[in-house]
N, CA and C atoms as an extended XYZ file, in Angstrom:
354
Properties=species:S:1:pos:R:3:atomname:S:1:resname:S:1:resid:I:1 pbc="F F F"
N         7.361      -79.553      -83.191 N   MET     1
C         7.920      -80.773      -82.872 CA  MET     1
C         7.877      -81.358      -81.387 C   MET     1
N         7.944      -80.055      -80.570 N   PHE     2
C         7.664      -80.392      -78.965 CA  PHE     2
C         6.441      -79.386      -78.833 C   PHE     2
N         5.841      -79.995      -78.105 N   GLY     3
C         4.435      -79.500      -77.541 CA  GLY     3
C         4.564      -78.376      -76.117 C   GLY     3
N         3.690      -77.681      -76.135 N   PHE     4
C         3.670      -76.382      -74.974 CA  PHE     4
C         3.923      -77.325      -73.908 C   PHE     4
N         5.105      -76.913      -72.835 N   GLY     5
C         5.252      -77.280      -71.677 CA  GLY     5
C         5.644      -78.786      -71.756 C   GLY     5
N         6.278      -79.242      -72.600 N   GLU     6
C         7.190      -80.290      -72.764 CA  GLU     6
C         8.375      -80.158      -72.483 C   GLU     6
N         9.362      -80.923      -71.773 N   GLU     7
C        10.670      -80.445      -71.459 CA  GLU     7
C        11.655      -81.181      -72.706 C   GLU     7
N        12.892      -80.210      -73.069 N   PHE     8
C        13.321      -80.399      -73.927 CA  PHE     8
C        14.691      -81.034      -73.828 C   PHE     8
N        15.790      -80.588      -72.931 N   PHE     9
C        16.884      -80.926      -72.370 CA  PHE     9
C        16.910      -81.591      -71.218 C   PHE     9
N        16.162      -83.123      -71.651 N   THR    10
C        16.089      -84.220      -70.637 CA  THR    10
C        17.745      -84.670      -70.682 C   THR    10
N        17.666      -85.341      -69.431 N   ASP    11
C        18.948      -86.417      -69.435 CA  ASP    11
C        19.648      -87.085      -70.423 C   ASP    11
N        18.725      -87.904      -71.351 N   GLU    12
C        18.651      -88.449      -72.421 CA  GLU    12
C        19.310      -87.535      -73.503 C   GLU    12
N        18.786      -86.343      -73.580 N   TYR    13
C        19.376      -85.593      -74.723 CA  TYR    13
C        20.457      -84.944      -74.512 C   TYR    13
N        21.055      -84.628      -73.268 N   ILE    14
C        22.406      -84.052      -72.554 CA  ILE    14
C        23.409      -85.490      -73.316 C   ILE    14
N        23.092      -86.439      -72.821 N   MET    15
C        23.630      -87.745      -72.799 CA  MET    15
C        24.004      -88.413      -74.497 C   MET    15
N        23.048      -87.959      -75.047 N   GLU    16
C        23.106      -88.077      -76.518 CA  GLU    16
C        24.050      -87.305      -77.115 C   GLU    16
N        23.853      -85.652      -77.064 N   ILE    17
C        24.900      -84.557      -77.722 CA  ILE    17
C        26.189      -84.909      -76.906 C   ILE    17
N        26.446      -85.207      -75.880 N   SER    18
C        27.888      -85.451      -75.285 CA  SER    18
C        28.567      -86.693      -76.201 C   SER    18
N        27.607      -87.838      -76.091 N   SER    19
C        28.329      -88.930      -76.913 CA  SER    19
C        28.444      -88.515      -78.378 C   SER    19
N        27.951      -87.972      -79.017 N   ASN    20
C        28.006      -87.429      -80.066 CA  ASN    20
C        28.995      -86.765      -80.496 C   ASN    20
N        29.527      -85.607      -79.545 N   ALA    21
C        30.454      -85.016      -79.431 CA  ALA    21
C        31.873      -85.669      -79.272 C   ALA    21
N        31.962      -86.703      -78.524 N   MET    22
C        33.205      -87.398      -78.397 CA  MET    22
C        33.205      -88.070      -79.485 C   MET    22
N        32.177      -88.674      -80.276 N   TYR    23
C        32.429      -89.690      -81.567 CA  TYR    23
C        32.931      -88.861      -82.528 C   TYR    23
N        32.353      -87.354      -82.828 N   LEU    24
C        32.786      -86.813      -83.609 CA  LEU    24
C        34.045      -86.139      -83.590 C   LEU    24
N        34.661      -85.781      -82.234 N   ILE    25
C        36.011      -85.606      -82.249 CA  ILE    25
C        37.130      -86.633      -82.414 C   ILE    25
N        36.576      -87.925      -82.244 N   LEU    26
C        37.675      -88.984      -82.448 CA  LEU    26
C        37.334      -89.406      -84.264 C   LEU    26
N        36.524      -89.065      -84.663 N   LEU    27
C        36.167      -89.356      -86.135 CA  LEU    27
C        36.910      -88.226      -86.700 C   LEU    27
N        37.191      -87.017      -85.953 N   LEU    28
C        37.431      -85.690      -87.000 CA  LEU    28
C        39.417      -85.760      -86.868 C   LEU    28
N        39.636      -86.311      -85.991 N   SER    29
C        41.240      -86.570      -85.587 CA  SER    29
C        41.430      -87.578      -86.307 C   SER    29
N        40.887      -88.571      -86.377 N   ALA    30
C        41.324      -90.111      -86.789 CA  ALA    30
C        42.243      -89.866      -88.024 C   ALA    30
N        42.189      -88.686      -88.962 N   PRO    31
C        43.085      -88.855      -90.458 CA  PRO    31
C        44.478      -87.910      -90.197 C   PRO    31
N        44.835      -87.366      -89.033 N   MET    32
C        45.841      -86.377      -88.547 CA  MET    32
C        46.762      -87.816      -87.769 C   MET    32
N        45.834      -88.320      -87.060 N   LEU    33
C        46.332      -89.411      -86.300 CA  LEU    33
C        46.925      -90.599      -87.055 C   LEU    33
N        46.064      -91.337      -87.484 N   MET    34
C        46.434      -91.807      -88.801 CA  MET    34
C        47.734      -91.687      -89.758 C   MET    34
N        47.660      -90.868      -90.111 N   SER    35
C        48.909      -90.156      -91.069 CA  SER    35
C        50.118      -90.161      -90.170 C   SER    35
N        50.228      -89.511      -88.734 N   ALA    36
C        51.101      -89.435      -87.991 CA  ALA    36
C        51.700      -90.835      -87.729 C   ALA    36
N        50.474      -91.728      -87.505 N   LEU    37
C        50.742      -93.020      -87.108 CA  LEU    37
C        51.963      -93.657      -88.226 C   LEU    37
N        51.138      -93.650      -89.511 N   GLY    38
C        52.020      -94.503      -90.414 CA  GLY    38
C        53.205      -94.097      -90.795 C   GLY    38
N        53.406      -92.740      -90.749 N   VAL    39
C        54.610      -92.206      -90.793 CA  VAL    39
C        55.612      -92.068      -89.910 C   VAL    39
N        55.261      -92.426      -88.697 N   GLY    40
C        56.256      -92.737      -87.817 CA  GLY    40
C        56.624      -94.194      -87.766 C   GLY    40
N        55.720      -94.911      -88.324 N   LEU    41
C        55.924      -96.524      -88.211 CA  LEU    41
C        57.040      -96.599      -89.202 C   LEU    41
N        56.904      -96.178      -90.807 N   VAL    42
C        57.780      -96.126      -91.581 CA  VAL    42
C        59.350      -96.036      -91.238 C   VAL    42
N        59.320      -94.535      -90.416 N   ILE    43
C        60.510      -93.676      -90.299 CA  ILE    43
C        61.246      -95.052      -89.373 C   ILE    43
N        60.176      -95.196      -88.141 N   SER    44
C        60.927      -96.313      -87.221 CA  SER    44
C        61.471      -97.445      -87.745 C   SER    44
N        60.730      -98.391      -88.636 N   ILE    45
C        61.498      -99.297      -89.318 CA  ILE    45
C        62.745      -99.007      -89.950 C   ILE    45
N        62.801      -97.843      -90.675 N   LEU    46
C        63.841      -97.426      -91.551 CA  LEU    46
C        65.112      -97.194      -90.465 C   LEU    46
N        64.680      -96.503      -89.284 N   GLN    47
C        65.864      -96.158      -88.425 CA  GLN    47
C        66.289      -97.627      -87.849 C   GLN    47
N        65.341      -98.805      -87.531 N   ALA    48
C        65.534      -99.908      -87.429 CA  ALA    48
C        66.829     -100.768      -88.121 C   ALA    48
N        66.647     -100.383      -89.831 N   THR    49
C        67.316     -101.213      -90.112 CA  THR    49
C        68.523     -100.342      -90.992 C   THR    49
N        68.866      -99.256      -90.386 N   THR    50
C        70.068      -98.397      -90.509 CA  THR    50
C        70.665      -98.377      -89.642 C   THR    50
N        69.940      -98.885      -88.172 N   GLN    51
C        70.503      -98.577      -86.995 CA  GLN    51
C        70.870      -97.469      -86.607 C   GLN    51
N        70.491      -96.420      -87.097 N   ILE    52
C        70.279      -94.878      -86.938 CA  ILE    52
C        69.480      -94.441      -85.656 C   ILE    52
N        69.719      -94.374      -84.441 N   GLN    53
C        68.673      -94.390      -83.096 CA  GLN    53
C        68.867      -92.589      -82.465 C   GLN    53
N        68.129      -91.612      -84.118 N   GLU    54
C        67.997      -90.283      -83.305 CA  GLU    54
C        66.340      -90.051      -83.405 C   GLU    54
N        66.173      -89.739      -82.163 N   GLN    55
C        64.987      -89.553      -82.000 CA  GLN    55
C        64.147      -88.308      -82.392 C   GLN    55
N        64.811      -87.515      -83.014 N   THR    56
C        64.393      -86.599      -83.285 CA  THR    56
C        64.181      -86.362      -85.088 C   THR    56
N        64.633      -87.613      -85.389 N   LEU    57
C        64.582      -87.681      -87.141 CA  LEU    57
C        63.165      -87.703      -87.277 C   LEU    57
N        62.227      -88.204      -86.536 N   SER    58
C        60.648      -89.047      -86.863 CA  SER    58
C        59.811      -87.516      -86.933 C   SER    58
N        60.455      -86.345      -85.995 N   PHE    59
C        59.582      -85.320      -86.162 CA  PHE    59
C        59.072      -84.508      -87.030 C   PHE    59
N        60.094      -84.449      -87.841 N   VAL    60
C        59.494      -83.272      -89.170 CA  VAL    60
C        58.814      -83.871      -90.044 C   VAL    60
N        58.944      -85.111      -90.260 N   PRO    61
C        58.063      -85.759      -91.270 CA  PRO    61
C        56.731      -86.488      -90.735 C   PRO    61
N        56.759      -86.506      -89.146 N   LYS    62
C        55.408      -86.371      -88.832 CA  LYS    62
C        54.401      -85.332      -88.833 C   LYS    62
N        55.505      -84.359      -88.670 N   LEU    63
C        54.526      -83.096      -88.940 CA  LEU    63
C        53.901      -82.415      -89.848 C   LEU    63
N        54.613      -82.839      -90.984 N   LEU    64
C        54.464      -82.693      -92.283 CA  LEU    64
C        53.297      -83.664      -92.769 C   LEU    64
N        53.535      -84.616      -92.556 N   ALA    65
C        52.251      -85.406      -92.710 CA  ALA    65
C        50.628      -85.126      -92.174 C   ALA    65
N        51.221      -84.767      -90.620 N   THR    66
C        49.907      -84.070      -90.218 CA  THR    66
C        49.606      -82.770      -90.811 C   THR    66
N        50.056      -81.800      -91.346 N   PHE    67
C        49.919      -80.810      -91.743 CA  PHE    67
C        49.055      -81.009      -93.241 C   PHE    67
N        49.541      -82.209      -93.967 N   LEU    68
C        49.168      -82.676      -95.253 CA  LEU    68
C        47.693      -83.007      -95.042 C   LEU    68
N        47.368      -84.059      -94.135 N   SER    69
C        46.087      -84.439      -93.834 CA  SER    69
C        45.341      -83.475      -93.221 C   SER    69
N        45.890      -82.273      -92.778 N   CYS    70
C        44.688      -81.256      -92.134 CA  CYS    70
C        44.327      -80.458      -93.440 C   CYS    70
N        45.061      -80.263      -94.575 N   LEU    71
C        44.742      -79.518      -96.255 CA  LEU    71
C        43.813      -80.506      -96.315 C   LEU    71
N        44.199      -81.729      -96.615 N   ILE    72
C        43.104      -82.566      -97.511 CA  ILE    72
C        41.904      -82.897      -96.859 C   ILE    72
N        41.839      -82.866      -95.533 N   CYS    73
C        40.762      -83.312      -95.168 CA  CYS    73
C        39.630      -81.996      -94.202 C   CYS    73
N        40.413      -80.907      -94.407 N   GLY    74
C        39.933      -79.783      -93.646 CA  GLY    74
C        38.617      -79.189      -94.231 C   GLY    74
N        38.098      -79.829      -95.460 N   THR    75
C        36.890      -79.281      -95.449 CA  THR    75
C        35.842      -79.897      -95.282 C   THR    75
N        35.977      -81.189      -95.439 N   TRP    76
C        35.211      -82.137      -94.717 CA  TRP    76
C        35.339      -82.026      -92.980 C   TRP    76
N        36.089      -81.660      -92.379 N   ILE    77
C        35.988      -81.545      -91.061 CA  ILE    77
C        35.195      -80.008      -90.468 C   ILE    77
N        35.710      -79.155      -91.457 N   SER    78
C        34.434      -78.284      -91.485 CA  SER    78
C        33.136      -78.154      -91.538 C   SER    78
N        33.073      -79.144      -92.173 N   SER    79
C        31.680      -79.069      -92.812 CA  SER    79
C        30.821      -79.954      -91.568 C   SER    79
N        31.743      -80.791      -90.879 N   MET    80
C        31.310      -81.711      -89.824 CA  MET    80
C        30.821      -81.079      -88.558 C   MET    80
N        31.898      -80.218      -88.368 N   CYS    81
C        31.843      -79.476      -87.090 CA  CYS    81
C        30.581      -78.196      -87.523 C   CYS    81
N        30.321      -77.979      -88.532 N   GLY    82
C        29.548      -76.984      -88.768 CA  GLY    82
C        28.252      -77.708      -88.782 C   GLY    82
N        27.793      -78.939      -89.553 N   GLY    83
C        26.382      -79.463      -89.153 CA  GLY    83
C        26.281      -79.476      -87.638 C   GLY    83
N        27.052      -80.387      -86.841 N   PHE    84
C        26.936      -80.361      -85.371 CA  PHE    84
C        26.505      -79.000      -84.733 C   PHE    84
N        27.453      -78.069      -84.898 N   ALA    85
C        26.690      -76.562      -84.166 CA  ALA    85
C        25.558      -76.090      -84.668 C   ALA    85
N        25.298      -76.210      -86.055 N   THR    86
C        24.196      -75.885      -86.461 CA  THR    86
C        22.608      -76.896      -85.394 C   THR    86
N        23.091      -77.691      -85.644 N   ARG    87
C        22.230      -78.744      -84.341 CA  ARG    87
C        22.316      -77.935      -83.237 C   ARG    87
N        23.221      -77.867      -82.602 N   LEU    88
C        23.130      -77.346      -81.560 CA  LEU    88
C        22.178      -76.111      -81.271 C   LEU    88
N        22.834      -75.318      -82.100 N   PHE    89
C        22.334      -73.498      -81.894 CA  PHE    89
C        20.598      -73.744      -82.721 C   PHE    89
N        20.313      -74.483      -83.397 N   THR    90
C        18.577      -74.742      -83.592 CA  THR    90
C        17.862      -75.589      -82.170 C   THR    90
N        18.569      -76.119      -81.620 N   ASP    91
C        18.011      -76.621      -80.612 CA  ASP    91
C        17.950      -75.845      -79.324 C   ASP    91
N        18.647      -74.499      -79.413 N   ILE    92
C        18.814      -73.148      -78.378 CA  ILE    92
C        17.175      -73.022      -78.169 C   ILE    92
N        16.797      -72.837      -79.235 N   GLN    93
C        15.451      -72.119      -79.058 CA  GLN    93
C        14.036      -72.777      -78.356 C   GLN    93
N        14.614      -74.173      -78.019 N   TYR    94
C        13.984      -74.750      -76.840 CA  TYR    94
C        13.961      -74.549      -75.395 C   TYR    94
N        14.872      -74.082      -75.238 N   PHE    95
C        15.531      -73.752      -74.254 CA  PHE    95
C        14.995      -72.578      -73.426 C   PHE    95
N        14.818      -73.032      -72.102 N   GLY    96
C        14.279      -71.812      -71.326 CA  GLY    96
C        12.815      -72.028      -70.548 C   GLY    96
N        12.181      -70.961      -69.922 N   PRO    97
C        11.364      -71.411      -68.851 CA  PRO    97
C        10.148      -71.648      -69.887 C   PRO    97
N         9.304      -72.466      -69.317 N   LYS    98
C         8.257      -73.242      -69.840 CA  LYS    98
C         6.987      -71.944      -69.619 C   LYS    98
N         6.687      -71.216      -70.809 N   ARG    99
C         5.365      -69.969      -70.362 CA  ARG    99
C         4.603      -70.458      -71.544 C   ARG    99
N         3.376      -69.332      -71.517 N   ALA   100
C         2.648      -69.190      -72.527 CA  ALA   100
C         2.909      -68.430      -73.332 C   ALA   100
N         2.921      -68.510      -74.724 N   PRO   101
C         3.271      -67.563      -75.558 CA  PRO   101
C         2.794      -66.147      -75.498 C   PRO   101
N         3.571      -65.308      -75.588 N   ALA   102
C         3.055      -64.001      -75.392 CA  ALA   102
C         1.989      -63.748      -76.200 C   ALA   102
N         1.307      -62.603      -75.794 N   VAL   103
C        -0.354      -62.256      -76.611 CA  VAL   103
C         0.243      -60.996      -77.176 C   VAL   103
N         0.313      -60.613      -78.495 N   ILE   104
C         0.164      -59.567      -79.302 CA  ILE   104
C        -0.764      -59.071      -78.863 C   ILE   104
N        -0.869      -57.805      -78.411 N   VAL   105
C        -2.051      -56.733      -78.483 CA  VAL   105
C        -1.778      -55.782      -79.372 C   VAL   105
N        -2.977      -55.420      -80.102 N   THR   106
C        -2.845      -54.736      -81.351 CA  THR   106
C        -3.579      -53.623      -80.696 C   THR   106
N        -3.476      -52.248      -81.425 N   GLU   107
C        -3.942      -51.234      -81.058 CA  GLU   107
C        -5.409      -50.646      -80.911 C   GLU   107
N        -6.100      -51.579      -82.074 N   ASN   108
C        -7.640      -51.770      -82.110 CA  ASN   108
C        -8.107      -52.656      -80.775 C   ASN   108
N        -7.480      -53.480      -80.588 N   ALA   109
C        -7.770      -54.416      -79.453 CA  ALA   109
C        -7.660      -53.558      -78.032 C   ALA   109
N        -6.793      -52.821      -77.677 N   ALA   110
C        -6.357      -51.788      -76.746 CA  ALA   110
C        -7.469      -50.817      -76.675 C   ALA   110
N        -7.934      -50.411      -77.519 N   LYS   111
C        -9.010      -49.178      -77.693 CA  LYS   111
C       -10.389      -50.337      -77.246 C   LYS   111
N       -10.648      -50.926      -78.110 N   GLU   112
C       -12.030      -52.098      -77.672 CA  GLU   112
C       -12.074      -52.054      -76.006 C   GLU   112
N       -10.611      -52.455      -75.600 N   LYS   113
C       -10.830      -52.805      -74.143 CA  LYS   113
C       -10.973      -51.707      -73.303 C   LYS   113
N       -10.276      -50.448      -73.688 N   ALA   114
C       -10.678      -49.216      -72.751 CA  ALA   114
C       -11.889      -48.803      -72.786 C   ALA   114
N       -13.197      -49.133      -73.864 N   GLY   115
C       -13.932      -48.677      -73.726 CA  GLY   115
C       -14.298      -47.873      -74.612 C   GLY   115
N       -15.669      -47.017      -74.852 N   PRO   116
C       -15.645      -46.101      -75.517 CA  PRO   116
C       -15.348      -44.677      -75.343 C   PRO   116
N       -14.956      -43.469      -76.102 N   ARG   117
C       -14.421      -42.099      -75.092 CA  ARG   117
C       -15.751      -41.398      -74.925 C   ARG   117
N       -15.503      -40.494      -74.063 N   PRO   118
C       -16.721      -39.564      -73.562 CA  PRO   118
C       -16.748      -38.398      -74.235 C   PRO   118
C-alpha cells in the first residue's frame, strides 16, 4: 500500500478521518433524532388542538420513540461503528518511525559471521 519511507498520517488523511467521523456521527444519530422530532411534532399538534399546555406530557413518548429507534437501528449502528473502527485500527500499523525493516539473524548466519572455531 505504502512504500518504505512514505508518510502515511498526512494532514489530508487526518482531515479525511475527522470529516468521516463527523459524518458518521450525524448519520448514526439521525434515526433517534427524527423519531423524537416526529413524536414531538404530533404531540405538540395534539396539545394545540386540545389546549393542554403541559410541557412534560411529551417527554415519555419521545423517550419511548428514541428507545424503539435504538432497538430497531441498533445492528446497523453497531456495524457502521465497527467498520469505522476497523479502518482506524488497520491504519495504526502504518504509524510510527520510518526505519528499515529489522533483519532477522539466524543461528547459522551468526556462526558464519563469527568465523571457524579453533
